[in-house]
C-alpha positions as CSV (number, residue, x, y, z in Angstrom):
1,M,63.5,-9.2,30.3
2,I,62.9,-10.2,34.0
3,P,65.7,-9.4,36.4
4,S,67.1,-11.5,39.2
5,N,64.8,-12.7,42.0
6,A,66.2,-10.3,44.6
7,L,65.8,-7.4,42.2
8,K,62.3,-8.4,41.3
9,K,61.2,-8.7,44.9
10,D,62.7,-5.3,45.7
11,V,61.0,-3.7,42.7
12,F,57.6,-5.3,43.5
13,R,57.9,-4.2,47.2
14,K,58.6,-0.6,46.0
15,K,55.6,-0.8,43.6
16,E,53.3,-2.0,46.3
17,K,54.5,0.7,48.7
18,D,53.7,3.4,46.0
19,R,50.3,1.9,45.4
20,G,49.6,1.8,49.1
21,G,50.3,5.5,49.3
22,S,48.1,6.3,46.4
23,K,45.3,4.2,47.9
24,S,45.3,6.3,51.0
25,K,44.6,9.4,48.8
26,G,41.6,7.7,47.3
27,S,43.2,6.9,43.9
28,N,41.2,4.9,41.4
29,S,44.2,3.3,39.6
30,P,44.0,-0.3,38.6
31,A,46.8,-1.2,41.1
32,S,44.8,0.3,44.0
33,Q,41.7,-1.5,42.8
34,A,43.7,-4.7,42.8
35,S,44.9,-4.1,46.4
36,R,41.3,-3.6,47.5
37,A,40.1,-6.6,45.7
38,P,39.7,-9.0,48.7
39,T,37.5,-6.5,50.6
40,N,35.4,-5.8,47.5
41,A,35.0,-9.4,46.8
42,S,33.9,-10.2,50.4
43,S,31.4,-7.3,50.4
44,R,30.0,-8.4,47.0
45,G,29.7,-12.0,48.3
46,Q,27.7,-10.7,51.2
47,G,25.4,-8.8,48.8
48,N,24.9,-11.9,46.7
49,L,26.5,-10.1,43.6
50,P,28.4,-12.1,41.0
51,L,32.1,-12.6,41.6
52,A,32.9,-12.0,37.9
53,S,32.6,-8.2,38.4
54,A,35.3,-8.1,41.1
55,P,38.8,-6.8,40.1
56,V,41.6,-9.4,39.6
57,V,44.2,-9.5,42.4
58,L,47.6,-8.7,41.0
59,D,50.0,-10.8,43.1
60,L,53.3,-9.1,42.3
61,H,55.3,-11.6,44.3
62,R,54.3,-14.4,42.1
63,F,56.4,-12.9,39.3
64,A,59.5,-13.3,41.3
65,D,59.0,-17.1,41.2
66,D,61.2,-18.9,38.6
67,S,58.6,-21.7,38.3
68,L,55.8,-19.3,37.3
69,N,53.9,-20.4,34.2
70,P,52.5,-17.3,32.6
71,E,49.8,-19.1,30.6
72,E,48.5,-21.0,33.6
73,Y,48.6,-17.8,35.7
74,V,46.5,-15.8,33.2
75,R,44.1,-18.7,32.7
76,R,43.5,-19.1,36.4
77,S,43.3,-15.3,37.2
78,L,41.2,-14.1,34.3
79,S,38.8,-17.1,33.8
80,D,35.9,-15.5,35.6
81,T,36.8,-11.8,35.0
82,N,34.8,-9.3,32.9
83,E,36.3,-6.9,30.4
84,E,36.7,-4.1,32.9
85,G,38.7,-6.3,35.2
86,I,40.9,-7.5,32.3
87,R,41.7,-3.9,31.3
88,A,42.6,-3.0,34.9
89,F,44.8,-6.1,35.2
90,H,46.5,-5.1,31.9
91,K,47.1,-1.6,33.1
92,S,48.6,-2.8,36.3
93,L,51.0,-5.1,34.4
94,V,52.1,-2.2,32.2
95,E,52.8,0.0,35.2
96,A,54.8,-2.8,36.8
97,K,56.7,-3.3,33.6
98,Q,57.7,0.4,33.5
99,V,58.9,0.4,37.1
100,V,61.0,-2.8,36.5
101,G,62.4,-1.3,33.3
102,G,63.4,1.9,35.0
103,D,65.0,0.2,37.9
104,L,66.8,-2.2,35.5
105,Q,68.2,0.8,33.5
106,R,69.4,2.5,36.7
107,N,71.1,-0.8,37.8
108,V,72.8,-1.1,34.4
109,Y,74.2,2.5,34.7
110,R,75.4,1.8,38.3
111,N,77.0,-1.5,37.3
112,Y,78.7,0.2,34.3
113,T,80.2,2.8,36.6
114,E,81.4,0.2,39.0
115,F,82.8,-1.8,36.1
116,V,84.8,1.2,34.9
117,T,86.1,1.7,38.4
118,I,87.2,-1.9,38.8
119,S,88.8,-1.9,35.3
120,K,90.9,1.1,36.3
121,E,91.9,-0.7,39.5
122,V,92.8,-3.8,37.5
123,S,94.8,-1.8,35.0
124,N,96.7,0.0,37.9
125,L,97.4,-3.4,39.4
126,D,98.7,-4.7,36.1
127,G,101.0,-1.7,35.8
128,D,102.3,-2.3,39.4
129,V,103.0,-5.9,38.6
130,F,104.9,-5.0,35.4
131,R,106.8,-2.3,37.3
132,L,107.7,-4.8,40.0
133,K,108.9,-7.2,37.4
134,G,111.1,-4.5,36.0
135,Y,112.5,-3.8,39.5
136,I,113.3,-7.5,40.0
137,N,115.1,-7.7,36.7
138,E,117.0,-4.6,37.5
139,L,117.9,-6.0,40.9
140,K,119.0,-9.2,39.2
141,S,121.3,-7.3,36.8
142,I,122.8,-5.4,39.7
143,W,123.5,-8.6,41.6
144,E,125.1,-10.1,38.5
145,S,127.4,-7.1,38.1
146,F,128.4,-7.4,41.7
147,M,129.2,-11.0,41.3
148,E,131.3,-10.3,38.2
149,E,133.3,-7.7,40.1
150,A,133.6,-10.0,43.1
151,N,134.8,-12.9,40.9
152,P,137.2,-11.6,38.3
153,S,138.4,-15.2,37.6
154,E,136.6,-18.5,37.4
155,D,139.1,-20.4,39.6
156,T,138.5,-18.4,42.8
157,K,134.9,-18.4,43.8
158,P,133.9,-17.3,47.3
159,T,131.5,-19.3,49.3
160,D,127.9,-18.2,49.0
161,S,125.8,-19.2,51.9
162,L,122.5,-18.4,50.0
163,G,123.6,-20.2,46.8
164,L,122.8,-17.1,44.6
165,N,126.1,-17.4,42.7
166,D,125.4,-20.9,41.6
167,A,121.7,-20.0,40.8
168,I,122.3,-16.9,38.7
169,I,125.1,-18.0,36.4
170,P,123.5,-21.2,35.1
171,Q,120.2,-19.2,34.8
172,R,121.8,-16.7,32.4
173,K,122.9,-19.6,30.1
174,H,119.5,-21.2,30.4
175,N,117.9,-17.9,29.4
176,D,120.0,-17.7,26.3
177,I,118.9,-21.2,25.4
178,M,115.3,-20.4,26.1
179,T,115.5,-17.3,23.8
180,T,116.8,-19.5,20.9
181,D,114.0,-22.0,21.5
182,L,111.4,-19.3,21.6
183,Q,112.5,-17.9,18.2
184,S,112.2,-21.4,16.8
185,I,108.7,-21.8,18.2
186,Y,107.7,-18.4,16.9
187,R,109.0,-19.3,13.4
188,A,107.1,-22.5,13.5
189,Q,103.9,-20.7,14.5
190,I,104.2,-18.3,11.6
191,S,104.9,-21.1,9.2
192,A,101.8,-23.0,10.4
193,L,99.8,-19.8,10.0
194,W,100.9,-19.5,6.4
195,D,99.9,-23.1,5.7
196,N,96.5,-23.0,7.3
197,V,95.4,-19.5,6.3
198,E,95.4,-18.7,2.6
199,G,97.0,-15.3,1.8
200,S,98.3,-14.8,5.3
201,Q,101.9,-14.6,4.2
202,R,101.1,-11.4,2.3
203,F,99.7,-9.8,5.5
204,V,102.0,-11.4,8.2
205,P,105.6,-11.8,6.9
206,Y,108.1,-13.3,9.3
207,I,109.8,-10.9,11.6
208,P,112.0,-12.0,14.5
209,G,109.9,-11.9,17.7
210,R,106.5,-12.0,16.0
211,H,104.3,-14.7,17.3
212,I,100.7,-15.6,17.8
213,V,99.2,-14.6,21.2
214,R,95.7,-16.1,20.8
215,E,93.6,-17.7,18.1
216,C,89.8,-17.2,18.4
217,V,87.7,-19.5,16.2
218,N,84.1,-19.0,17.5
219,F,83.4,-15.5,16.1
220,I,80.9,-14.2,13.5
221,D,81.3,-11.1,11.4
222,V,78.1,-9.1,11.7
223,N,76.8,-6.0,9.9
224,P,77.5,-2.9,12.1
225,K,74.1,-1.3,11.3
226,T,71.7,-4.3,11.4
227,F,73.8,-6.8,13.4
228,Q,72.9,-9.5,10.9
229,P,75.5,-12.3,10.6
230,R,77.6,-12.2,7.5
231,V,80.4,-14.8,7.7
232,T,82.2,-16.9,10.3
233,V,85.8,-15.7,10.9
234,H,88.9,-16.7,12.8
235,I,90.7,-13.9,14.7
236,F,94.4,-14.3,15.1
237,L,95.9,-11.9,17.7
238,L,99.7,-11.5,17.3
239,N,102.0,-9.5,19.4
240,D,102.1,-6.6,16.9
241,C,99.0,-7.1,14.6
242,L,95.5,-8.5,14.3
243,L,94.6,-10.9,11.4
244,I,91.0,-11.6,10.4
245,A,90.4,-14.8,8.3
246,S,87.0,-15.8,7.0
247,R,85.8,-19.4,6.3
248,K,85.3,-20.3,2.7
249,K,83.6,-23.5,1.3
250,R,86.0,-26.1,0.1
251,S,85.8,-29.4,-1.7
252,A,84.6,-32.6,-0.1
253,T,88.0,-33.3,1.3
254,S,87.7,-30.6,3.9
255,R,84.7,-28.7,5.4
256,Y,86.2,-25.2,4.9
257,K,89.3,-23.2,4.3
258,L,90.6,-20.0,5.9
259,V,91.3,-17.0,3.7
260,A,93.0,-13.9,5.1
261,D,90.8,-10.8,4.7
262,Y,92.1,-8.0,6.9
263,C,95.2,-7.2,9.0
264,W,95.8,-4.2,11.2
265,S,98.7,-3.1,13.3
266,L,97.9,-2.9,17.0
267,E,99.2,0.6,17.0
268,D,96.5,1.7,14.4
269,A,93.6,-0.5,15.5
270,S,91.7,-0.8,18.8
271,I,89.5,-3.6,20.1
272,T,86.6,-2.3,22.1
273,D,83.9,-4.2,24.0
274,I,80.4,-3.1,23.1
275,K,78.6,-2.7,26.4
276,D,75.2,-4.4,27.1
277,S,75.7,-6.8,24.2
278,Q,76.4,-10.5,24.6
279,G,79.7,-11.5,23.0
280,I,80.3,-8.5,20.7
281,V,83.7,-6.9,20.0
282,S,84.2,-3.9,17.8
283,V,87.4,-3.2,15.9
284,Y,88.5,0.4,15.0
285,P,89.4,2.5,13.0
286,N,87.5,0.4,10.4
287,T,84.0,-0.4,11.6
288,F,83.9,-4.1,12.1
289,V,81.8,-5.9,14.6
290,F,82.4,-9.5,15.6
291,R,80.1,-11.6,17.8
292,S,81.3,-14.6,19.7
293,E,79.2,-17.7,20.3
294,R,80.2,-17.8,23.9
295,P,80.9,-14.8,26.2
296,E,84.0,-16.6,27.5
297,D,85.7,-16.3,24.1
298,K,85.0,-12.5,24.0
299,Y,86.5,-11.9,27.4
300,A,89.5,-14.1,26.6
301,L,90.2,-12.1,23.5
302,L,89.8,-8.8,25.3
303,H,92.1,-9.9,28.1
304,A,94.7,-11.2,25.7
305,Y,94.6,-7.9,23.8
306,R,95.0,-5.7,26.9
307,R,97.8,-7.9,28.1
308,T,99.6,-7.6,24.7
309,M,99.2,-3.9,24.6
310,D,100.6,-3.6,28.1
311,E,103.6,-5.7,27.2
312,N,104.2,-3.6,24.1
313,G,104.0,-0.5,26.2
314,D,106.6,-1.9,28.6
315,R,108.9,-2.6,25.7
316,Q,108.5,0.9,24.3
317,E,109.4,2.4,27.7
318,D,112.8,0.6,27.5
319,P,115.3,2.7,25.4
320,P,116.6,0.7,22.5
321,N,120.1,2.2,22.7
322,A,122.2,4.3,24.9
323,S,122.1,7.4,22.6
324,K,118.3,7.6,22.9
325,S,118.4,7.1,26.7
326,T,120.6,10.2,26.9
327,V,118.0,12.3,25.1
328,D,114.8,11.0,26.7
329,G,114.1,11.3,30.3
330,N,113.1,8.7,32.9
331,D,109.6,8.2,34.1
332,S,111.0,8.5,37.7
333,E,111.5,12.2,37.0
334,I,107.7,12.7,36.7
335,N,105.7,13.6,39.8
336,P,104.0,10.4,41.2
337,A,100.7,12.2,41.3
338,D,101.0,13.1,37.6
339,Q,102.0,9.6,36.7
340,K,99.0,8.1,38.4
341,W,96.7,10.7,36.8
342,L,98.1,10.2,33.3
343,K,97.7,6.4,33.5
344,S,94.1,6.7,34.5
345,L,93.4,9.5,31.9
346,P,92.6,7.3,28.9
347,D,89.9,5.5,30.8
348,D,88.4,8.7,32.1
349,L,88.4,10.3,28.6
350,E,86.7,7.2,27.1
351,V,84.0,7.2,29.8
352,A,83.5,11.0,29.5
353,I,83.1,10.8,25.7
354,A,80.8,7.8,25.9
355,L,78.6,9.6,28.4
356,R,78.8,12.9,26.4
357,Q,80.4,14.7,29.3
358,F,82.3,17.0,26.9
359,E,83.2,19.6,29.5
360,N,85.0,17.1,31.7
361,A,86.8,15.6,28.7
362,V,88.0,19.0,27.4
363,T,89.1,20.0,30.9
364,D,91.1,16.7,31.3
365,I,92.8,17.3,27.9
366,E,93.8,20.8,28.8
367,Q,95.2,19.6,32.1
368,A,97.2,16.9,30.3
369,R,98.7,19.5,28.0
370,K,99.7,21.5,30.9
371,I,101.5,18.5,32.4
372,F,103.2,17.8,29.1
373,N,104.5,21.4,28.9
374,S,105.7,21.3,32.4
375,Y,108.4,18.7,31.7
376,R,111.3,19.5,29.4
377,K,112.4,15.9,28.7
378,E,110.1,13.5,26.9
379,T,109.8,10.3,28.8
380,P,108.1,7.1,27.5
381,L,105.1,7.7,29.7
382,L,104.7,11.3,28.4
383,R,105.2,10.1,24.8
384,E,102.5,7.4,25.1
385,S,100.2,9.7,27.0
386,K,100.5,12.4,24.2
387,R,99.7,9.8,21.6
388,R,96.6,8.7,23.4
389,V,95.5,12.3,24.2
390,D,95.9,13.3,20.6
391,K,93.8,10.3,19.6
392,F,91.0,11.2,22.0
393,T,91.2,14.8,21.0
394,E,90.5,13.9,17.3
395,S,87.6,11.6,18.4
396,L,86.1,14.3,20.6
397,G,86.6,17.0,18.0
398,D,84.7,14.9,15.4
399,I,81.8,14.3,17.7
400,I,81.5,18.0,18.7
401,S,81.8,19.0,15.1
402,H,79.0,16.7,14.2
403,D,76.8,18.2,16.9
404,L,77.8,21.7,15.6
405,S,76.4,20.9,12.2
406,N,72.9,20.6,13.6
407,I,70.8,23.4,12.0
408,L,68.4,23.5,15.0
409,L,71.0,24.7,17.5
410,T,70.3,27.7,19.7
411,K,72.9,30.4,20.2
412,L,73.8,29.2,23.7
413,Q,74.3,25.6,22.4
414,F,76.4,26.9,19.5
415,Q,78.6,29.0,21.8
416,R,79.2,26.1,24.1
417,L,80.2,23.7,21.3
418,V,82.5,26.3,19.7
419,N,84.1,27.0,23.0
420,W,85.0,23.3,23.4
421,L,86.5,23.2,19.9
422,L,88.5,26.3,20.5
423,R,89.9,24.9,23.7
424,L,90.9,21.7,21.7
425,N,92.8,24.0,19.3
426,K,90.3,23.2,16.5
427,G,89.1,26.7,15.8
428,E,89.4,26.5,12.0
429,E,87.4,23.3,12.0
430,A,84.7,24.9,14.1
431,R,84.6,27.9,11.9
432,E,84.2,25.9,8.7
433,V,81.5,23.6,10.1
434,F,79.6,26.6,11.4
435,L,79.7,28.6,8.2
436,N,78.8,25.5,6.1
437,T,75.8,24.9,8.4
438,R,74.7,28.5,8.1
439,S,75.0,28.3,4.3
440,L,72.8,25.2,4.4
441,I,70.2,27.0,6.5
442,I,70.1,30.0,4.1
443,K,69.7,27.6,1.1
444,K,66.9,25.7,2.8
445,R,65.0,28.9,3.7
446,I,65.4,30.2,0.1
447,R,63.9,27.0,-1.2
448,Q,60.9,27.5,1.1
449,L,60.0,30.7,-0.7
450,T,57.4,30.4,-3.4
451,F,57.2,32.7,-6.5
452,E,53.6,33.6,-7.3
453,G,54.2,35.8,-10.3
454,D,55.0,39.1,-8.5
455,S,58.8,39.7,-8.8
456,T,58.8,42.7,-6.4
457,T,57.2,40.6,-3.6
458,Y,59.5,37.7,-4.1
459,I,62.6,39.8,-4.1
460,N,61.5,41.6,-1.0
461,E,61.0,38.2,0.8
462,L,64.2,36.9,-0.5
463,A,66.2,39.9,0.7
464,L,64.6,39.7,4.1
465,V,65.5,36.0,4.5
466,V,69.1,36.3,3.2
467,F,70.2,39.5,4.9
468,T,68.5,38.7,8.2
469,L,70.3,35.3,8.4
470,V,73.5,37.0,7.5
471,R,73.1,39.5,10.3
472,N,72.3,36.7,12.8
473,T,75.3,34.7,11.6
474,C,77.5,37.8,12.1
475,E,76.3,38.2,15.7
476,W,76.9,34.6,16.5
477,Y,80.3,34.6,14.8
478,R,81.4,37.8,16.5
479,D,80.5,36.6,20.0
480,S,82.2,33.2,19.6
481,F,85.2,33.7,17.3
482,K,86.9,36.7,18.8
483,Q,90.3,36.2,17.2
484,N,91.3,38.7,14.6
485,E,92.6,36.1,12.2
486,M,89.1,34.6,12.0
487,A,87.4,37.7,10.6
488,S,88.7,37.4,7.0
489,R,87.1,34.0,6.5
490,F,83.7,35.4,7.6
491,I,83.9,38.3,5.2
492,T,84.6,35.8,2.4
493,W,81.5,33.9,3.4
494,V,79.4,37.0,3.4
495,R,80.6,37.8,-0.1
496,E,79.7,34.2,-1.2
497,Q,76.2,34.6,0.2
498,T,75.8,37.9,-1.5
499,E,76.8,36.5,-4.8
500,I,74.2,33.7,-4.4
501,Y,71.6,36.3,-3.7
502,A,72.7,38.4,-6.7
503,D,72.4,35.3,-9.0
504,I,68.8,34.7,-7.9
505,Y,68.0,38.4,-8.3
506,K,69.3,38.5,-11.8
507,R,67.3,35.4,-12.9
508,Q,64.1,36.8,-11.5
509,V,64.5,40.4,-12.5
510,F,66.8,40.9,-15.4
511,N,66.2,37.7,-17.4
512,H,62.5,38.4,-17.7
513,S,61.0,38.5,-21.2
514,Q,59.2,41.8,-20.5
515,L,61.7,44.2,-18.8
516,N,60.1,46.9,-16.7
517,C,62.3,49.6,-15.3
518,Q,59.8,50.3,-12.5
519,I,59.9,46.7,-11.3
520,I,63.7,46.8,-11.5
521,A,63.8,50.0,-9.5
522,D,61.3,48.6,-6.8
523,C,63.3,45.4,-6.5
524,F,66.6,47.2,-6.1
525,K,65.1,49.6,-3.5
526,S,63.8,46.7,-1.4
527,T,67.2,45.0,-1.6
528,L,69.0,48.1,-0.4
529,D,66.4,48.6,2.4
530,Q,66.9,45.0,3.7
531,C,70.7,45.3,3.2
532,S,70.8,48.3,5.5
533,I,70.1,46.1,8.5
534,L,73.6,44.8,8.2
535,R,75.0,48.2,9.2
536,K,74.0,47.5,12.8
537,V,76.6,44.7,12.9
538,G,79.3,46.7,11.0
539,L,78.7,45.4,7.4
540,D,77.8,47.6,4.4
541,L,77.1,45.6,1.2
542,K,75.6,48.4,-0.9
543,F,78.7,49.0,-3.0
544,L,79.1,45.2,-3.5
545,L,75.5,44.9,-4.8
546,E,76.0,47.9,-7.1
547,D,79.1,46.2,-8.6
548,F,77.1,42.9,-9.1
549,F,74.2,44.7,-10.8
550,L,76.0,47.4,-12.7
551,E,76.5,45.4,-15.9
552,N,72.9,44.1,-15.9
553,V,71.6,47.6,-15.4
554,R,73.7,48.9,-18.3
555,E,72.4,46.1,-20.5
556,T,68.9,46.8,-19.5
557,I,69.1,50.5,-20.3
558,L,70.6,49.8,-23.7
559,A,68.0,47.2,-24.4
560,Y,65.2,49.6,-23.4
561,E,66.8,52.3,-25.7
562,K,66.9,49.9,-28.5
563,R,63.2,49.0,-28.0
564,C,62.2,52.6,-28.0
565,I,64.1,53.3,-31.2
566,E,62.5,50.3,-32.9
567,K,59.0,51.4,-31.8
568,A,59.6,55.0,-33.1
569,E,60.8,53.7,-36.4
570,K,57.8,51.4,-36.8
571,F,55.5,54.3,-35.9
572,V,57.1,56.6,-38.4
573,A,57.0,54.0,-41.1
574,A,53.3,53.4,-40.6
575,D,52.3,57.1,-40.6
576,N,50.8,58.5,-43.9
577,F,51.3,62.2,-43.2
578,T,52.3,64.3,-46.2
579,I,53.7,67.8,-46.3
580,V,51.6,70.3,-48.2
581,S,52.1,74.1,-48.9
582,S,49.6,76.9,-48.2
583,Q,48.8,77.3,-52.0
584,N,48.0,73.6,-52.4
585,L,45.8,73.8,-49.3
586,G,43.8,76.8,-50.7
587,R,43.2,75.0,-54.0
588,R,41.9,72.0,-52.2
589,L,39.5,74.1,-50.3
590,S,38.2,75.9,-53.4
591,H,37.6,72.7,-55.2
592,K,35.5,71.5,-52.2
């Protein structure tokens, strides 16, 4: 991608400046050779050498010209150049491409930061405008109350030099008429939606006040993983929900028909612009990505969505009845600095999570919780801020938990991730993710062991792997989870790993066709020796292993006794020894 002309010229000047500095140091890079090309060419011309051996001059400023024809430029520049010059020219182009790419990436990051800042200013300006509108409405209601008190009867009306009395009273009647007309228009919109979109009545029943804010027709549903187009859709943004309808083929009478596929409440869904992508909008919590054919359609949808959410937020701030207003507080009771910070908090959290600045995000969430606890009454702003903070807390916790499940983490990285989860009040989730990850590591290391026929060697290596990882896990767990209530779960995990080790031990030692008591004794001794390293961290599993192996040892002894008895019986049965007396013995000798 080639940037704008000004950016190109600036990048090429920087590149030529860097090459000029390297040329003074005697560099032999292709760029420095290209910069010295005129001098070399002239000297070779004087020596009657062929011009084909001279390096090609890389005119970087030519690339800033919009009318540049790459094929013509290459044909003209490399027509009389040898292979060495072509390679030098290619290397210079690659270096220039890397510089342009790096500067373009830095400009994207800088523009993104500026865009976030401008978005925050725009959102603050929108809030000021809606607040001003509320003040004007409040002023109008106060003026109407004054006029009612000043004019108890309709016959006696004082003169009004400004004409406010005549302007306000007809306006109230006009507003009532306008409200009735709007409801009729809204009902007609919903009816037309039912007629044009098949199945929409099931998703969008009629509710007084529900209306269509914007209809977007030039959107395509794409695969979130491959970004391949799947189907063309119409997006209907209503004041309280979002309806997605796909185009289906119809008969010859019409090109297509619309069928309602999905519908989400605006309180549960979120429309997010995917940065650095032309005309793409992502819808959460379900992962749906829609691409618009024109960027204007995307920006129009995002603007209508933000405006709708702001209007809904203003309606929620107004208490529906007097009883609720006596319980909830007023936003005016909140410190102005806290109000400003809470309003900008969602944008700050979103940016911090996107840039993986987890420390800043966790610190902001902790500060928000302190502000929430400092006020006794719950105001609309505090209620909305709590909802958004809880949403970002869940999202941030999921990302950190996913990072915590990495089996290649170092101890320092692990402690930092656990610390963030503990500060987010997600200690139990951090504990379960960590222990499950350590179990996976132990299982993976056990599978890497190979049995070569010697049970004693295999059991010794198995005990070394299992009990060493258990000891390391205990050290990491003790340094990170210092709460007493966390200890019981770790002891349960240690027992589970010991049972897994005991099962493998039994299969390799006791379930052998030829039982050997010496092998069993050697394996058990190596197990106890490796298990003794756990005493350094306060764990003693000797009694647990004895309980696991007691029944198998008893069965082994009984089986060995039975085998010995059977062998003795076979030996006695096969022996032909006969008992004779001394007289019979003498007779046999005399006969001989």
